[in-house]
C-alpha positions as a printed Julia matrix, in Angstrom:
458×3 Matrix{Float64}:
  20.99   12.03   -9.7
  21.91   14.13   -6.86
  20.42   13.3    -3.12
  20.99   15.5    -0.06
  21.95   13.56    2.74
  21.02   13.82    6.19
  22.56   14.05    9.23
  19.57   13.81   11.42
  21.22   11.47   14.57
  17.87   10.36   15.91
  16.48    7.91   14.05
  12.79    8.17   14.51
   9.43    9.73   13.71
   9.34   13.58   14.88
   6.07   12.83   17.07
   3.27   10.04   17.09
   1.02   11.64   14.9
   3.97   12.22   11.83
   4.3     8.08   12.06
   0.53    7.89   11.58
   0.61   10.32    8.17
   3.75    8.55    7.33
   2.8     4.41    7.76
  -1.69    5.89    6.5
   0.55    6.73    3.64
   2.08    3.81    2.91
  -1.14    1.74    3.28
  -2.75    4.55    1.01
  -2.04    3.04   -2.66
  -3.41    2.99   -6.33
  -5.24   -0.15   -5.03
  -7.2     2.08   -2.56
  -8.39    4.09   -5.41
 -10.07    1.48   -7.47
 -10.3    -1.68   -6.0
 -12.02   -1.7    -2.6
 -14.78    0.37   -4.25
 -14.76   -2.22   -7.44
 -14.92   -5.42   -4.82
 -17.84   -3.08   -2.78
 -19.61   -3.07   -5.44
 -19.65   -6.23   -6.85
 -19.28   -8.18   -3.91
 -22.25   -7.14   -1.78
 -22.18   -3.91   -1.41
 -22.58   -2.81    2.35
 -23.08   -6.54    3.63
 -19.34   -6.54    2.21
 -18.11   -3.9     4.15
 -19.24   -5.83    7.23
 -16.93   -8.61    6.25
 -13.88   -6.6     5.69
 -14.03   -4.61    8.31
 -14.39   -7.58   10.56
 -11.51   -8.58    8.63
  -9.85   -6.04    9.06
 -10.23   -5.87   13.0
  -9.71   -9.82   13.96
  -6.84  -10.44   11.35
  -5.36   -7.71    9.93
  -5.16   -5.36   12.92
  -3.05   -7.84   15.35
  -0.84   -8.87   12.6
  -0.25   -4.81   12.01
   0.38   -4.2    15.57
   2.6    -7.63   15.72
   4.66   -6.3    12.86
   5.11   -2.61   14.38
   6.44   -4.63   17.79
   8.91   -6.52   15.64
   9.64   -3.12   14.21
  10.47   -1.42   17.38
  11.35   -4.2    19.76
  14.39   -5.0    16.7
  14.95   -1.45   17.0
  16.88   -2.27   12.99
  15.71   -3.03    9.1
  13.64   -6.03    8.67
  16.19   -8.67    8.52
  18.22   -7.12   11.33
  15.44   -6.43   13.61
  13.65   -9.89   13.2
  17.55  -11.26   14.46
  17.45   -9.03   17.69
  13.87  -10.28   18.22
  14.66  -13.24   17.8
  17.99  -13.62   20.13
  16.54  -11.74   23.0
  13.5   -14.28   22.67
  15.92  -17.42   22.8
  14.96  -18.75   19.54
  16.47  -19.39   16.45
  17.93  -16.68   14.33
  16.64  -17.78   11.22
  13.32  -16.72   12.2
  15.03  -13.75   10.28
  13.16  -15.16    7.11
  10.41  -13.31    8.06
  12.42  -10.02    7.36
  13.9   -11.05    4.55
  10.27  -12.25    2.98
   9.18   -8.68    3.65
  11.89   -6.32    2.14
  12.43   -9.05   -0.64
   8.23   -8.39   -1.44
   8.21   -5.07   -1.19
  11.59   -4.56   -2.96
   9.98   -6.59   -5.81
   7.1    -4.66   -5.42
   8.68   -1.06   -6.2
   9.65   -2.21   -9.3
   6.36   -2.68  -11.13
   4.83   -0.02   -8.86
   6.79    2.88  -10.03
   6.11    1.9   -13.71
   2.54    2.0   -12.99
   2.4     4.91  -10.62
   4.18    6.46  -13.86
   1.01    6.27  -15.65
  -0.33    9.07  -13.43
   2.62   10.88  -14.08
   1.69   10.59  -17.69
  -2.29   11.34  -17.51
  -1.78   14.3   -14.9
  -0.31   16.14  -18.79
  -3.08   14.23  -20.43
  -5.62   15.99  -18.49
  -4.36   18.76  -18.18
  -4.19   19.15  -22.13
  -7.66   18.02  -21.98
  -6.42   14.78  -23.86
  -5.47   16.01  -27.34
  -9.06   17.34  -27.53
  -9.38   14.09  -28.94
 -13.7    12.88  -28.89
 -14.6    10.9   -25.76
 -15.27    7.52  -27.49
 -11.54    7.51  -28.2
 -10.09    8.86  -24.6
  -9.71    5.26  -24.18
  -7.2     4.38  -27.09
  -4.59    7.24  -25.39
  -4.38    4.32  -22.7
  -3.42    1.61  -25.2
  -1.46    3.76  -27.02
   0.84    4.27  -23.65
   1.53    0.71  -22.82
   2.47   -0.19  -26.63
   4.86    3.0   -26.44
   7.45    2.11  -24.14
   9.97    4.98  -24.61
   7.59    7.1   -23.3
   6.55    4.56  -20.54
  10.3     3.99  -19.55
  10.03    7.83  -20.04
   8.15    8.28  -16.78
   8.93    5.24  -15.09
  12.59    6.7   -14.51
  10.52   10.18  -13.55
   8.46    8.57  -10.57
  11.31    6.54   -9.48
  13.64    9.55   -9.08
  11.44   11.16   -7.24
  11.05    8.2    -4.78
  14.5     8.1    -4.55
  15.16   11.93   -4.02
  12.89   11.2    -0.95
  13.55    8.73    0.59
  17.95   10.17   -0.21
  17.05   12.69    2.07
  16.58   10.64    4.9
  13.44   10.07    7.85
  13.26   13.87    9.37
  14.22   15.97    6.37
  12.56   13.52    3.41
  10.05   10.8     4.16
   8.82   12.94    7.14
   8.28   16.49    5.18
   6.89   14.5     2.04
   4.41   13.14    4.47
   3.23   16.03    5.79
   2.73   17.53    2.81
   1.4    15.24    1.43
  -1.21   13.56    3.01
  -3.1    16.76    4.44
  -3.16   17.49    0.31
  -4.13   13.7    -0.44
  -6.88   13.83    1.83
  -8.1    18.26    0.88
  -8.06   16.99   -2.82
  -9.71   14.09   -1.73
 -12.89   15.83   -0.5
 -12.44   18.77   -3.34
 -13.56   15.81   -5.82
 -15.89   13.86   -3.93
 -17.69   17.84   -3.75
 -17.39   17.47   -8.4
 -18.26   14.16   -8.12
 -21.42   15.23   -6.51
 -21.76   18.41   -7.8
 -21.2    16.74  -11.59
 -21.93   12.83  -11.1
 -24.82   11.17   -9.97
 -23.82   10.47   -7.08
 -27.56    8.63   -5.0
 -26.49    5.9    -7.5
 -23.28    5.6    -5.98
 -24.85    5.58   -2.55
 -26.7     2.79   -4.06
 -23.95    0.54   -5.43
 -21.64    0.83   -2.5
 -23.6     0.12    0.35
 -26.71   -1.19   -0.47
 -25.95   -4.55    1.27
 -26.27   -7.86   -0.37
 -26.1   -10.72    1.53
 -26.91  -13.49   -0.73
 -23.8   -12.69   -2.08
 -21.83  -13.45    0.67
 -19.82  -16.56    0.33
 -17.03  -18.44    0.95
 -14.75  -16.6    -1.59
 -16.23  -13.52   -0.7
 -14.44  -13.76    2.4
 -11.36  -14.74    1.42
 -11.78  -11.52   -0.78
 -12.45   -9.6     2.12
  -9.53  -11.5     3.98
  -6.94  -10.38    1.29
  -8.05   -6.96    0.69
  -7.85   -6.04    4.6
  -4.67   -8.3     4.23
  -2.66   -6.42    1.63
  -4.5    -2.78    1.68
  -3.27   -2.11    5.43
   0.16   -3.7     3.89
   1.55   -5.77    6.45
   4.0    -8.19    5.57
   5.86   -6.05    3.17
   9.32   -4.97    5.21
   7.78   -1.15    5.84
   5.45   -0.97    8.61
   8.11   -3.35   10.6
  10.64   -0.46    8.96
   8.41    2.66   10.07
   7.95    0.52   13.26
  11.02    0.56   14.29
  11.58    4.43   14.12
   8.6     4.68   16.15
   8.62    6.98   19.57
   8.35    4.49   22.83
   5.71    7.01   24.52
   3.76    5.98   21.49
   0.82    3.07   21.45
   1.18    0.7    18.96
  -2.59   -0.27   19.26
  -3.97    2.66   18.69
  -1.67    3.92   15.85
  -2.81   -0.05   14.4
  -6.83    1.02   14.74
  -5.72    4.54   13.5
  -4.11    2.87   10.16
  -6.12    0.7     9.57
  -9.51    3.02   10.2
  -7.67    5.2     7.95
  -6.97    3.28    4.8
 -10.86    2.16    5.24
 -11.82    5.66    4.93
 -10.14    6.52    2.0
 -10.89    3.83    0.24
 -14.66    4.8     0.74
 -14.68    7.85   -0.4
 -12.39    6.92   -2.97
 -15.35    4.89   -4.24
 -18.23    8.31   -3.29
 -15.18    9.67   -5.67
 -14.74    7.68   -8.65
 -18.48    6.09   -9.27
 -21.23    9.37   -9.19
 -18.79    9.85  -12.9
 -19.67    6.49  -14.08
 -23.06    6.82  -13.86
 -23.52   10.33  -14.68
 -21.81    8.83  -18.01
 -23.36    5.79  -18.42
 -20.0     3.52  -18.54
 -19.3     0.25  -17.25
 -18.41    0.33  -13.24
 -16.69   -3.18  -13.69
 -13.8    -2.77  -15.8
 -11.37   -3.09  -12.92
  -8.1    -1.34  -13.72
  -9.13    0.01  -16.75
 -11.44    2.1   -14.49
  -8.82    4.68  -14.0
  -6.87    5.25  -16.7
  -9.93    4.26  -19.98
 -13.65    4.69  -18.27
 -12.47    7.8   -16.29
 -10.7     9.66  -18.59
 -13.76    9.06  -21.05
 -15.96   10.87  -18.61
 -13.15   14.02  -17.71
 -13.0    14.67  -21.64
 -17.06   14.92  -21.91
 -17.4    16.96  -18.54
 -17.55   21.03  -17.53
 -14.08   21.6   -16.13
 -12.75   18.24  -16.62
  -9.39   19.3   -17.59
  -9.08   20.89  -14.45
 -11.0    18.36  -12.29
  -8.73   15.45  -14.49
  -5.5    17.19  -13.55
  -6.72   17.6   -10.26
  -7.56   13.19   -9.88
  -4.71   12.24  -11.09
  -2.67   13.97   -8.94
  -4.41   12.79   -6.28
  -3.75    9.26   -7.61
   0.19   10.41   -7.79
   0.29   11.23   -4.64
  -0.87    8.52   -3.34
   1.76    6.2    -5.62
   4.26    8.72   -3.63
   3.74    7.92   -0.25
   3.1     4.42   -0.93
   6.24    3.71   -2.8
   9.31    5.41   -0.62
   7.86    2.99    2.34
   8.53    0.2     0.4
  12.03    1.66   -0.86
  13.07    2.47    2.75
  13.62   -1.24    4.12
  16.0    -2.09    1.73
  17.86    1.55    1.71
  17.67    1.15    5.73
  19.34   -2.39    5.51
  22.23   -1.41    3.32
  22.27    0.96    6.16
  22.44   -0.61    9.03
  24.22   -3.32    7.7
  26.64   -2.66    5.18
  27.31    0.78    6.27
  26.75    2.32    3.43
  25.6     6.11    3.35
  21.97    6.69    1.99
  22.37    8.32   -0.75
  24.79    5.13   -2.04
  22.32    3.21   -1.08
  19.61    5.45   -2.75
  21.57    5.07   -5.75
  22.39    1.46   -6.34
  18.89   -0.05   -5.18
  17.37    2.63   -6.82
  19.24    1.94  -10.51
  18.2    -2.0    -9.59
  14.78   -1.17   -8.97
  14.31    0.78  -12.26
  16.47   -1.47  -14.53
  13.83   -4.7   -13.19
  11.46   -2.48  -13.67
  12.24   -2.45  -17.87
  10.67   -5.8   -17.42
   7.0    -4.54  -16.65
   7.49   -2.03  -18.96
   7.69   -4.75  -21.87
   5.81   -6.78  -20.45
   3.03   -4.47  -21.93
   4.5    -3.96  -25.24
   7.92   -5.62  -27.1
   7.89   -8.77  -24.08
   3.79   -9.17  -24.56
   4.33  -12.85  -25.28
   7.28  -13.99  -23.39
   5.66  -16.05  -20.67
   8.99  -17.6   -19.03
   6.75  -20.34  -17.13
   4.64  -21.35  -19.95
   5.35  -25.33  -18.69
   4.17  -25.07  -15.71
  -0.2   -25.01  -15.55
  -1.16  -22.07  -13.72
   1.49  -20.33  -14.92
   1.71  -20.92  -18.81
   0.1   -17.41  -19.95
   1.58  -15.11  -17.14
   4.27  -12.8   -18.64
   7.24  -11.01  -16.49
   4.93   -8.95  -14.69
   2.27  -10.73  -14.08
   4.87  -13.76  -12.47
   6.02  -10.98  -10.02
   2.49   -9.75   -9.06
   1.74  -13.6    -8.6
   4.85  -14.46   -6.36
   4.89  -11.38   -4.32
   0.75  -10.58   -3.87
  -0.52  -14.56   -3.92
   2.41  -15.94   -2.03
   5.15  -13.87   -0.13
   3.01  -12.11    1.23
   0.3   -14.02    3.02
   3.63  -16.48    3.5
   5.14  -13.57    5.85
   2.36  -12.56    7.65
   1.18  -16.22    8.65
   5.16  -16.5    10.11
   4.87  -13.47   11.46
   1.51  -14.68   13.03
   3.36  -18.32   14.35
   6.19  -16.06   15.57
   5.17  -14.07   17.89
   1.84  -15.62   18.52
   3.72  -19.13   19.68
   7.56  -18.31   19.43
   7.24  -15.25   21.82
   7.11  -15.12   25.97
   5.21  -12.53   27.71
   8.26  -10.9    29.46
  10.03  -10.36   26.37
   7.36   -8.07   25.61
   8.5    -4.11   26.61
   7.62   -2.5    29.37
   6.07    0.53   27.64
   3.2    -2.08   26.12
   3.05   -3.58   29.32
   2.24   -0.33   31.05
  -0.38    0.52   28.39
  -2.22   -2.56   29.18
  -2.23   -1.85   32.63
  -3.24    1.49   32.23
  -6.63    0.21   30.19
  -7.59   -3.0    31.88
 -10.79   -3.83   30.35
 -10.33   -1.67   27.17
  -9.93   -2.7    23.34
  -6.32   -1.78   23.87
  -5.14   -4.1    27.17
  -7.23   -7.07   24.88
  -4.58   -6.64   21.36
  -1.73   -5.67   22.79
  -1.59   -8.04   25.68
  -2.88  -10.03   22.87
  -0.04  -10.3    20.84
   1.84  -12.45   23.04
  -1.21  -14.0    26.01
  -4.35  -14.53   23.52
  -3.17  -15.19   20.43
  -1.09  -18.34   21.54
  -4.51  -20.39   22.85
  -6.86  -18.76   21.7
  -9.01  -18.58   18.12
  -7.27  -16.49   16.02
  -4.16  -18.46   14.86
  -6.88  -21.44   14.48
  -8.52  -20.03   11.96
  -5.15  -18.85   10.36
């Protein structure tokens, strides 16, 4: 694998807009396309959306701002950035554990994300070929056949992670920036085209009713926790990538405005994804509650029996692939940046070493769907007895390490950072916008959080 190396000297985004594109691309991934619409539909519709928006504003966005600030203040990869900020604040450098956790979480997610994203590449080809002329009733079986074939799974996993490494290997300006400048606008255009197709060929009214009819009777404690989790994970905090991207943010860019735009765009894409998917589901009398299978079993069945299904099916899975690429390049960037900053490795070499290792670890996920499907390494421990390798990696990253990292980050910034440590640009932005939401949140990172209600609730 040959990787071109960027010779850029200025490790910052070329503009605030480019940073927004990259950060939105990092947040928008496969989970937005299928999980959010499904959760909305079964959790109270519009009522859940209101709860979710509250969680975004009062939980996810403050942590997002804190992580961006830590990245910009530290100016390095997550572990080094945390050391720098802790040192300047007169705190123990042991707080670098937050950076290490984030980088580890992101890297482990990349190992299985590449496998799942590889399915989207396989389905671009399948959809373009009209799913081999298979009867719509049997199209769903093609997904089971793909999962049962480790050779095919390894091939598409290899193709996808190679694409991601080629982009990251070219550096910030020539690689990541160039990719997101093309991929994100293209993703939004394809999303709008697919919504138009769904409105014409599908049952748009049923989809709107499914997504937005407010049923407050379904809102209870577990649903609120689901909303918090969806808000937290959808925006990709505590994965190291936001802190790394924050280290490249120019000083004049408002972190608060950026965070609000990122969160708003991420939520908008998730809702639009529902308006793209569910009209097709309802028009074909399919199950909207089929979870992950909605993408690779249910929708291919719809495309196989619809007018223009080969064209728009290919477009749909291309859209998914674009979303996956913008996410995984952000996930890989922190460990590559660390290797550059701390070990002095050339970016090309870091991509090869850590890319190969991620590919190798990803084989555990590949085999979890076939030859190792019955292998449960923690079978002696009750809660993990039935979990294979993929399930374990997913559980420990999403359910344990990410929430813990987010909590530690909030505690560190809220209780252990003095207001005087906040950089001048942050204070100027707050002074220039008195009475606005920007002032409230920007100052809240270091003034409001220590004594306000947010940390107590967290």
